[in-house]
N, C-alpha and C positions, 0 to 999 in steps of 0.2 A: 502569483502563489508563492507561498515561503517554501523554502527547501523542504523542509520537515512534511510537508503537504504533498509536495511533488513526489516525494519518493516514498512515503507511508502508503500511497495509493500504487504500486508498481506491480501481473501474471498468474494464474491459479492453475493448479494441477489437483484436480478433484478426484478422491479416491472414495472408497464406501466407509471408511471411520476417519479420515483425516483430511484437511485442506492444507497444503503446504502453499503459502501465499506470498506471491511478490507484489497481477490485478484482482480486484476483488472479485469472490466467488458467485456464480449464479446460482449458489443454490446454499441453504445452512447447514450447520452441522447438524448432528443428529441429538434429540432429545437426550438431555443428560451429560453429555459431554462437555467437559472443560477444556477448551484449548488453549495453548500458552504459547505465541509466537515472541521470541527475543530475535530482534534484527538489529545489524550493528552495519551503517554507512559511512564511507571516507568519502568526502566530496570536495574537489576540487574548482572554484569557477573564479573566471577573469572577465575583469568589465575595466579596459584602458588601465590605469594606472593602479587601481585595487585588484587584489587578490584574495578572497574567502576560501578558509579553510573550515569543514564541518566534519563534526564526528557524532554520531550518536552509540552510546557507550553503555550499554544499548538502549534501544527504545522497546518497551513491551506493550503487545496487544492480546487482549485475554478478551475470548470468545464463550460466551454459554450456552448451549441447547436449551431454552427454558421450555418450548414446545416443539411439536412436529412443526418444522418449517416456520421457525420463528427462533431466534439467537439476540441476546443481550452482548454489546461491544463495550471495552474500556479501552483506550489507550492513551499511554504515557511516556511521553518522548523527554529523555535527557541527552542533552546538545552541550558540546565542548565547540567553541568557535575562536578563530583566529582572522582579524583581519589586517593585512598590511597596504599600504600605502608607497608608491616608491621605493619596495622593499624593506621598508620601515614597519615595525610592529605596532600598529595605532591601538589595538586591544585584544584581550584574550580574556574569554570567560565563560564559565559553563553554567547550565543553567536546564531547571525544570521547566521544558516548554508548555506551550497550551495543552491541556487535556481533551480528549475526546469520548463523549458518551453518546451510546446509541443503541441501535439495533439493524437487523437484516432480517427481513421477512420474503418468502418464496412466493411467486405471483404465480407461474404455472410451468409446467414441463415441457421439454422438446416434444414438438411433434413436425415432422418430416421437415420443412423449411422452417418453421416456426421455432426461434431458439428458446431453451428454457432461460428463465428470466428470474429476477430479486431485486427487491430494492432496498437500498441501505440508507439509514439517514442517524448522521451524528450532530450533537451541539457541541460546538468548541467554546471551553472555558478557560478564560485568561488565568494565570497564575501569578502575573503581576502586582505589586502592592497597592497599586490606582485601581483596584477591581470595580468595575461600574457594570450593573445589567446590561445597559446599553453597548458594550464591548462583547456579549456573547455573541459569538456565530454559528455557521451551522455549513453541513456536508451532507449534500442529496444525490446520490449514485444509482443510476440504472443499471444492472450487471446482466450480462448475455453469454450463451455460450451454445455451439452448433458442435455435435462431434460429427467430423467428416469421416475418420475409417474407425475401427479398432486402434488405431495410433496416434491418430491425429486428431486433435481439437481445435476450434477457433472461438477465443474467447475474448470480450469486448464490454468496455465500460463507457460510460457517457456521463458527468457530472457536473455539478454546479456548487461552488465555494463563495461561502459570505465571511470573510475573515474577521477576525477580532479588532483590526483596523477600519474597518466599514468597506474595505475593498472587495469588488466582486469580481468572479472569472469563472470559466468553463473548463473542464479538463476532459480528456479522452485517453483511452488505452487500446490497442488493438493488437491482439497476440495469438501466435502459431504455437501448440505445443505438441510434441510429441514422444510417445512414452515407448521407449526403445524396449523395454521388458519391465518384470513387476518390480525390478529394483530402482533403475537409472528412466531419468529424465530431462529432458532440453525443452526450450523455448526461445522464440524471439519476438522482439515487439517494438513496437513504436507508442511513444507516448508523450502527451504535450499538455500545456494548457494556453487559453485564450480568452480575450476579452470581444467585445463587440467590433472594436474598433482593429485588431490586429491579433496575429499568434505570437505569445509570449516566448515560448520555448517548444522547442521540438527536438525528442530524442529516441537514439536507437538504444534498445537495451538485450542481449543475450547472456543466459545463463544454463546452468546443470543442476539438476537435483539428484539424490540418495536417498532410497527410501531404506533406512535401518531397521525398522521392523513397520507393523502396521500403524504404531501410533508414535514413529519417533523420524522427523526427515530433517536434512540438511540441504538447503539451498545456495547456491552461490552466484553472483552476476557481476556483469559489469556494464555501462553504459556512457554514451557519448552525446553531446549536444549537436544537434544538426545546424542550428541557425544561432548557436552563442557557445562560447567558449568555456564548456563545463564537461567534467568528468568524475564519474562514481566508480568505487567498487565496493561489494558488500555480501552480507549473508545474512539468513534467516534459521533461526532452528526452531522447529513446529514439534510442540508436544500434546499430544492428547491424551486425557485421563476418563476414564468413565466413572463418574461418581455414585453411580448407582451400586458399583461393587464395592465402595468403600464405605 
C-alpha cells in the first residue's frame, strides 16, 4: 500500500459533535456538519541503499453529514517526496496525489459485546496525465468500536485496497483510546497492511490530542515500523462547522 494510504487510515476519538481522526470512526458525523481535517505527516523509510522522505503539506479530508447515519467524504493528498540512493539525491518532487471520493454509513449501534459498526467506501481517482478508467481503485473498510468503560474504548478497522496500479492488499488498525478528561485524550495502536502471501508492514503508533473546543481538536502522533525501517511523526487539525447555522 502506498504511504499516503497507509497513513491516511491511521485512531478515532468520537465525541458528540466532532471526530478527531487518526482509525476510521465507527459512526458518521451528524447531519449538516462539515468536518475538515488537515493532516501533515513527515515519514522516513529506508530499504537497503535507498532512503525515502515523504511529507504531506498538508493533506485535507472533507466530511459532510448528508443524512443521519450517512456522510460524504473527499480526500485530497498533497505530497512532497525525496529519494536518496547511496546518499545521493535521485529525485525530488511535489505532487497532487490520487484523490479519494466516497461515503461512510452507519450499520448498527453497540449492544453489549456487539460493537458499534460503520462501512466506508472510497473510490481512488488517479491524477496523473495518463488517466484511464481502468486505473480507478477503491478502498472498503469495516469500522468497529467497543466502549470498555467511561474513559477507555477499543476501536478497530479491517479493510481492502485496490490501488490505481492494480495491486491489491488488506489493512487493519487496532486502537485503544483513553479520555483523561474533557480536554485531553491519548491512544496506542497497531496497524499494518498485508496480502494473501505476506504481512507487508507492521507498525506501532501512539499519540495525544487536545480539545480546544467542541468543534476544534488537535492530535499529534508518532509511529515506528516493527518489521521494516520506517518512522513518521505528524499531526491533525480537526474543525467541525454546523452548516445549518450559516
